Structure formats: C-alpha cells, structure tokens
N, C-alpha and C positions, 0 to 999 in steps of 0.2 A: 315574952321578952323582947322589947325594943333594941334595933340595932342603933338606933338613932330620931328625930325629926327637924319636919321641916316649922320653922317658929317665922309665921309673918317673913317669908320670905320674899327678896324683889330685888330686883336689875334696869339697871335701866344702862339706855344712850342716851348721854346729854338728857333733849327732853322726850328722847321717844321710850316709853315704859316699855321691857318687853316680857318682863313679869311681875304681879302683883300681889304682893302679898298674902302667897302660896303657903299653905298648913298643913301639914300630913305625917303619919307615923310612917316609919320606917320598919315591919317588923322583922326580928332576928331570923336568919332562914329563908325567908317569901321569897318570889320570884314577880315581881313587878314589872309590868309590860307600863312603859308611858305612850301614849298616843297623841296625834293634835297633827294640826296642818301643817305645809309645810311653814316655817319661818315665823311657827308658834313660842319656839322659846323652846323645845327639846333638850336641843345640842350643849344651850346654856344653861339649863338646866343640871344636864350630867354634868358639863366641866369645873359647877360649885361645888357636886356633890366629891369629883378627883380634886376638890382643891386649886385649882388653875387659874377660876379667877374667884375673885370675892362680888359677893351680896354687895349692892348700892344701899340695899335695908333689910331686916332682919339679921338671921343666923340659923345654921345648922348646928341644930345640940345631939354631941355625939354622945350616948351611954358610955360612959369612961370613958379611955384613951381612947382618939380617934382611929379608925380604924385599918390596916393594910387596906390600901386599893388599885383591882388593876383595872384598868379602860383600856379599852377596845378600842377604837374608831373606821369609821365605819369603810374609809377608802385611804387607803397606801399606798403611792406608786413605788417607793422605794423604801428598800427594808429595814430604815433606820439602825437602830442598837439592840436590836431583838435580840436573844441568848436564842438561840438554836439548838446546845448543846442540852440544856434539860434533858433527862432520862425519863421522861413524864410528857416532854415537850414529841419525842421520839415514840412513846408508847399511840398520847393521838394520833399521830402521823400515820403509824400503821391503821391504827380505826379508821384512816379515811382514805387509805391509801393512796396516799402522797407518795412517789420513790422516793428516797434517801438523796440521789445525787440531785435532785430538781432544783436549781438554784432559784433563788426568789426571784430574780428578774426577768428568765426568760418560761417562767408559770403563768399558764393561764389566771382567770381573774379568779376560777373557784379553785384553784389550787393556791394560788395565794390568799384569799378567803380562809382554806384547811389552815394553813401553814402558821399563820399569824390569830391563829382562834387556839391552835392548839399549846403556842407558845404561855399565850395569854389563861387559859385554863391549868397550865401548867405552874403557875406562879400562887392559883390554889390563897389565891386573897377572904380574908374575912368577907369582903362589900364587891363584888363585881360588876364592873359596868360595863353595857354591850351596846355600840351602837349599828347596828343595821347589821348585822350577823349572820342575818338568813343569808344576805347578798347573795347573790351568783353557786351557791351552792344546792348541789343536784341532790333527788327524794331520800337516796340513801344515807348521805352526808345529815341531810337535813332529819333525821331520825337518829342518826345519833348525836344529834348537837341535844333535840330530845331530852333521849335518854341522859345524856348528862346533868342536865339539868334537874330534870324530876330527880337524880341518886341524890343532888343536894352539896350540903359543905360548903354552899356559900350562903351570903344574900345577893340575889338576881337584881340586880335594876337594868331593863333592855328598852333603848327605844328600836319598834321596830313595827313595818305595817303588814306584815304579812298573818293574815285573821287565820289562816290554822293551826302555825307556831306559837302564835295567845294560848289560842283555845287549847293545846295542847298542853302546854306549862305557865301560864301564867297562875298565881294565887291575887290577884289585884289588878285593876287598870285605873292608870291615873292620866288622867283626861286635860292636857290645858289646851285652853278656846279662849280667844278674847284676855291674856291673859293671867286667867284664873286658872288653880286646879279644883277637878272634882273629883275626890277617891271613891268607886268602885268594887266591890267585892267578887272573886269571881275571875271567870277567863271572858274570851272577844265578844262570846253570842249572852253569856250572864247582864257584860255589861251596858251590850245596844239593846238589849231586852231594859233595864233598868231605866238606860237614859231616856230610850221611847214613852216609856210606862211615868216618869218622871215630869217631863215635859207636857202630857200630856195634864197630870194634873197642877200644873205650872198655869196653860194655858188656862185650865177651867177655871182656878180658882183668880187669875189677872180678870176672865171675864167680869166676873163675878162681882168684883172689888170693881172694876167698872160701869158697871150696871146700875149698882150701890152709888160710888159716886157722880154718877147722872142724875140719880132719883133728888140725890142730897142737892147737885148746884138745879136742879130744879125748882129745888121747895124755897135756896135759895133767891135766884131769881124772882120769883112769885113775890115772899116779901119785898125783895126789893121795888119792886114794879108796886105796892101797895102803901112803900115807905114814900115814895118819889108822888104820890098823887096824894097824901099827909100834907105831906110839908107845902104841896102848891094850895092843897085848902087852907090850909094855918095863915095863908097870905091873904085872904082876902077878908073885906070889911063888914064882918058883920059878928053876931053872939057866938059866934063856934071856933072862935079860932083856938083857944086850949086845949077845946077838946081835938079838933087834930094836930095840935103842937102836940099832946102827950101820946096820943095816937100814931103818929110818927115815928116819936122815940123809942117808944114798943116794938114796932119791928123795925130800930136800925139794933136795937138791945137781939134782938133775937138773931138778924142777922149774924151780927157778930158772935154770940154764941156757939149755932152750926158751923160759922166756917171758922171757927176755931177747935175745935169738938172732931172737927174731919180733918183738920191740919194734923190733929194729935196723934191719931190715929193711924192718918197713914203713915207720920214720923216712924212710929211702932211699927208698924206693921205693913208695909208696900208690898205690895207682889209687883215685882218687873215682868214684864211681856218677855214672854223668852226671847232669847235668842237668836238669828236663823241657824242653822249648824252652814258651817261654809259650804259654798252653790258653788260648782266647777261647769262647766259647758262644755261640751269637746263636739264636736262636727263636721267629720273629716270624710271629703267626697270626694270617689273617684270619679275616674273620666270613666267612656266605653270601652268597652271590652276590645281587644286588641283578635281576635282569633279564641278556638277554644283551648290550644295549649298555648300554658304563658312562660312554661321552664320545665327542661328536661336535660335529663346525665345520663352517657351510652357510654360505659367502661370506663367511669370518671375514680382515677386514685391519685394520690396527694400525700406528699411526704414531707415532714415539716422538720428543723432541726433532726436529720437522721433518724427521724421517728416516723414509721408508715402509721397516718392516722386512720384512711380507708384509703381499700381497692376494689374493681372490680362494682363502682356503685353504680347502679340502672335505675331510674324510676323518672314520670311523669310529674310535674304539677297540672292542676286543670287552672282556668279561669275562673275564679271566683271559690276557690280553697280555702280552707283556714285550716293550716299544716299547724303542729307544733310538732319543734325539736326536742328528743326529750333524751337523757344516756346520761350519764357521769360526765364530771366534770374532765376535760382536756381530750376528750373524742373526737371532736373537731366541727361542732356548730357552725360557731363563731365564723370559723375559718368559711365554711361553704356558704356562710353568706358575701364571704369579701370573694371567696368564688366569684357568687355571681354577681356582685357589683365588677370585675375585672381586677380588683387588688392584689389578687393571690392567685402562680400559679398554678397547672396542673396536668396530670397526662387523662387522653381524652380527651370525649366530646361532653360540654355543655352547650344546650341551646339555649338565646330568648328569644321571647313575639318581640321581630322590629318594631320600633318605636314605643317601645314599654316603658312607663316613667315607673321608676324602683325610689323610693323611701325610703329609709336607711337611717333607723335608731338604735346606737351603738350601745355596749353599756354603760360608757364613763362616762359619755357625754363629750369627750374632749376636742370636737370636731366644731366647732363655734369659736368665731373670733374674741377672743377675751378682751381686745380693744376697746370696740365697738357697742354703743346705745344699743337698747330694744331702738329708739328713734332711727338710728342710723341702719339697723341692720334690716326692719321694717319698713325702711323708705317706701314713698310713694309718691306718685306727682301729682295725682287730683286732692281734693278736699275731703272729696267722697272715699276714693280709696282708703284714705289717711283715715276716716274716722268707722268704716267700717270693723279696721285694723283694731284701733284703740277699744270696742266695744267688743270683738271678740277675745284681748289679751282681760280687760273687765273679766268676761266669763270664766279666764280657763284663773283667775283668781289673784289679778296682777295689781296694784295699787299705783295713781297717778304716779308718785315717787319713784316707782321701779322704771317708768319709762327711760328716765336721763341715768342710769346703774350701766356701767359698761357692762358685761355677760358675764366678767370672771368675778363679781363680785355677788352673784346667785348661789342659788343653793344647788344641787345636787337636781333637787326634785325640782325645782322653779326651772333647771336648762331641760328637763324631759319635755316639759308645758313648752318652751320658745322648740324645741324640733318640732311637735304634733303642732302648734303653731305654723311652721314654716308646710305642713301637710296640708294645713285646712286650704293655704293661700294656691299651693301649687296643685292640686289636686290629684290625689297620685293615681296611676293604677295597681299598685304594685305595693306591702308595705314589707317590709324586714324588720321584726323591732327581735333587739336582742336584748333580753330580760326587762323588758318596757316599764314594767311596776316597783323597780329597783330604785329607790328614791321619792316617788310616789306615796303622799299621805292617806288615808281610807277613805277620804270623799272622791279624792280623784282617782284612785285604782277605782273605785264602784263607778264612777262616769265616765272614764275611761273601756269598761266592760260592757255597759250600754250602746255606747258610742260607737266599737268595735265590732255589736253586731247587726247594727244598719250597714256597715259600711258595704257597697257594692262591690269592690274591689276584691283582687287577694290577698291572704292574710297568711302570712311564714313568721312563725313566731319562736323562740327559744328561751322558757320561763320555769322558775324552779317554786313558783307561785303556786300554789296544787287550785285554790280555788280559780284563779284566772284561767289554768287548763281550762279544768274541768267544765265551764262555761262555755271558755272559748272553741276547742278543738274538733272540728269531728273527723278530724282522720293525724296520723303520727310517721313522722323520720323517725325510726329508732334507729341510735347510735353506738356498736357496742358490736368487739370482738371484731375491729377492721373493716367495719362495712356497715353500709344505710342500708336499713330494707326501709319501706314506705307497707303500712299498714292501716286498711279500710275502716278506721275505730278508735272511740274514743279513749282514755286514756284508764278511765275506770274498766272501761270493758279490758281492757289490752292486761291491768292487773290483775283483774279478776281471774282471765284465762291463764295469765302467767304463774298463779299460787300454786306453787307440788310440795308436800309435805318430804324435806328428808328421809333418808332412813337414819336406822340406828346406825350404821356405820359410818355414813358419814358426816354424824351431828359429832359420832367418837372424836371420829380423825381431823377434825375442823376445834373443836376445844384443842385434841391435843398438837395441833401447828400454832393453833394461839399463845399456849402455855410455852412452846419453844422456842418463838418469835420475843415472847418478855424476858425468857429468860435471857435469851442472847442480848436483844439491850440491857437488861442488865448488865451485862459484862462489856458493851461497849462504850457503857455509859462512865465508869471507869479507868478507858484506855485513852491515849492522847491518838488521835488520827496520824498516820504516818506507818504504822508497825509493822508488820508482817502479821502477827497476831490481830492485829483491827482487820487486818485488808482481808484474812482469811475468813473473821468474825464475819464481816461485813458481806461476801460471799452469801455464806449462810443465810445471812438475812434474807436476802434479796430469795433466793431460791425458796425459803418458806413462804416469802410474801408473797411468788409466783405462784406456787402449789396452793395457796387459800384462795385466791381470788379467783381462781381456775375449778376450785370447787365452789364457791359460791357463787 
C-alpha cells in the first residue's frame, strides 16, 4: 500500500531548475533515506512533502486525504512554538536522558536535538519528515533513534548522510543527483552496490553503442566518398555520364537510408554516458611539527552554569596523534575545544606548544561573516594566488555563481567546506573538529576521510559518525562520570572491552525503574506545573532518573 506518489515533480527558481520531473512511490510504513550532494534539492523535496512550497511542475498524489505530517528541521537556534508538555515528549526525553529542568536556550547541541526529536516523534503523524536527525546525537541516543524508527508507527522520509544510520533503518534510498531521482531498494550498502553495478553496465552498453555509431559513421563516410567520386565522373564529356550519375544517386540514397536508420535507433534507445559522481577534493597541509607535545592538561576542572562538567583531568596529546572525543551529549567535548582556544575559563593547567596554529571547525559553522562573499573572504593580492583559490573552491564543489554569493546564503554543508578551504590556505598544525561530518554530503564525507588520513598534523575531533570514528581515530578521550580519560585504542576496541552482561538483578531493577518513571510521567502530564503535588512528583521522577542513569 502506498501513502503517496511523486508524479513528474519539478521545482525551479526562475531559470534554475532544482528538481526535474521526479517520479517515485512512497510505500506506507517504509523508511526512506534521501541522499545527494549539498544543494541537490533534498530539503526542497522535504518542503514540498510538508506542503510548505508548491511544485512548479507535476504533483504529489496522496492515497486518500493528505496525511498528517511532522517536519523536523536540521538546525534550530530558537525553540519556536514547540509543545514540550506532551506526555510522550517526556517519555522520549527520559529515554535520551535529557534532564527535565534543562531549558532549550542553555542546552547543548545534542540536548537541543534530543528535545526537538522528542517533541517531533511524540506527534505520531502518519508521515514523519526528518532532516538530518542524527547530527549531534551520541552513540546511545543514535541507537535509541534507530530502535524507535525500526519499531514503526509512521512512514519516515529522512535526509541524512549518516551511513551507519541508513544501513540500520532504510527500506529504500532515494538519490537526488543532477536534478533527477533514482530509487534503490534496501539500505546504504545495498544502494552503493547497486549504483556501482548500474554505472558499470551503463558504461559498458554506452561504449558498445559508441562503437556501433563509429562503425556506421565510417560506412556513411565511405559511401559519401564514393558518391563524390561518381558525381565528379558524371560531369566528364564521355559516354559514361549517365552511368556515373545513376551510381552517385544510388550512393546518396544509401547514405540517407543509413543515417535515417541510425537516428531512429538512437532516438528510440540512446544510451547516455554515465554522469560523473559528484567529485570533491580536499587537501589540508599541516606545518612542520613544533616539538613532541602539542597539548597537556594537569588537574583541570571545569564547571558550567552551576554544573561541574569534569575535574582532576590530566592527559597529554602528542604531535601527530588522532584523538576522538567520545561520550554522551553535555559532558564537555565542545567546551574542551573552547578551552584549548582560550575562549573558556577553567581551573588547573592547560599547556599548548608555543607558536602552534590551530584550526577550529564548530558544530554550527556560525563564525563566518555572513555579509561577505567568497570572493571577498578569500581575497588574494596576486592573479596567481586568486587562480589557485578558484581551483580549490571548484575542487570543493563550488560553482562560479557561488563565488559572488554572500556566505549567509550558503547551506550548512557549504559553510563547512568554506572553513576547510580556510584550513587549506592557512596550513594549520592542529585541527579541532567539532562534528566535522555534520551537514556534509556523502561524497564530501568520504573525501574528507581520505584527506585527513594524509594530514601530517595533530587531529582532535568530536563526532557521532561511527564510520568516521572507526576510520580516523587511533586514540580516545572518554568523557563521562565527571572526568576525561585518555585511552590508546580505537572506538571498536574500547566498545568491545567495555561490553559486560547485566545480571538478572540489574535487569530486573532497570525494568522496575523505567516502569515507575513512566507511571510518574503519566501523572505529571495530567497536572499543571506549580502545585505542591507536581513539585513532589517532579522530585520523585528526577531521583528515579538519577538511579536509572547510575545503573546503566
């Protein structure tokens, strides 16, 4: 059964065609991942499904009346008109360990994402649109989101570049490329295998057709040459004029006939050359190492908004190390980056190598001057320098028209590439990357991984992209339980070492606490804040939550 169908759906801005005659079925209850390059039109398609914008061509044919729709957007600095008081919202927040007293304005990026996801999933709409829902989520929260989506209850259309997430949830992958949509059955791995196979077959058939065209064109050229000679011979004053004239006429008829057959065959079954996949090229060059130690913490303590994030932290980062910062949201990963940059105060000693240059990529990439164009931001004095900058920007996937756009007009993924371009030009010693793959399309993620593998400097990054972590990190900074621990192992090695089986008593206690928490939430949802009973139940809930967290 289908919830709806895309029928030759198109959208254009003036003369610029964003989406061109998309057609696809949307099965009821399916999970569909939409993938494609930054700027391909993924969010435009989501906006049309949500009814926010009207297609310029074609239509969305719903099966019956239009479904109820929830639209979760990728970034939201303000809380808007979100209803935080739904009982289901509290249940989801509980599963993701977001404290009830956390306000949206003071929450971390991961906590905000969980709060908005809780509210969106609580709506239980027939069609749920999620635009980059995995950005900022820690591994436990991502696993819980995967479980909720696989549990079903809605038709999910999800824009995401998280390969692990697509592998675990998707029934179909819709790829948008060059304004066209291709539907693949299966998850991310199935999609990549099928696409590679399709491209190989298309290339093979294209080459076969090109050889046939060349053969026919050769025959036509030979007949045309014979016809020209016959025409020349028919003008001579001897007794063979008519013979050569008829011979030339026969050759002309053969040429027209062969060309007509070739054109008819190509019109019926022309095989196009496979489009090149979106190609992105990064090249971040580090400077010479300045000593063996890059960064060292001794007895460092940090408190934020009256809450202690960590204390008694001591570790050393050596030059050339690749360290992943891992741990739940709100444990201080982004804060440590800001401390290293001198933007946050702390107690204790944090030492850095003198003269070391640090490149910092923030989660939201909001530190760019929005009113400047790329031409202004990357201004160079000489024609040669300007040319190299243009080449690098083209390698990053930017078009000529984007050169004069203000930076505020760029997508989040494009802003990440602008920051990477800045690192390319400045040749940093150390890169601090806070969720570097957020907003990057799949080709850009894969190219970034290849590039960072060759980066000779020191790399510290916080990422919830499992593929990225497993490929890039040779050591970890583990955040949690009020401290930071450095361990010389990969994420997979750490997780495998940390796997322990809960005893029957632990499992029973966990189930009992979760049952009590849901019962308390049910009562709270029927009360108005401010009463004495509400305050008492709120305290009970927080205590149950604390005990459950400690048990886990």
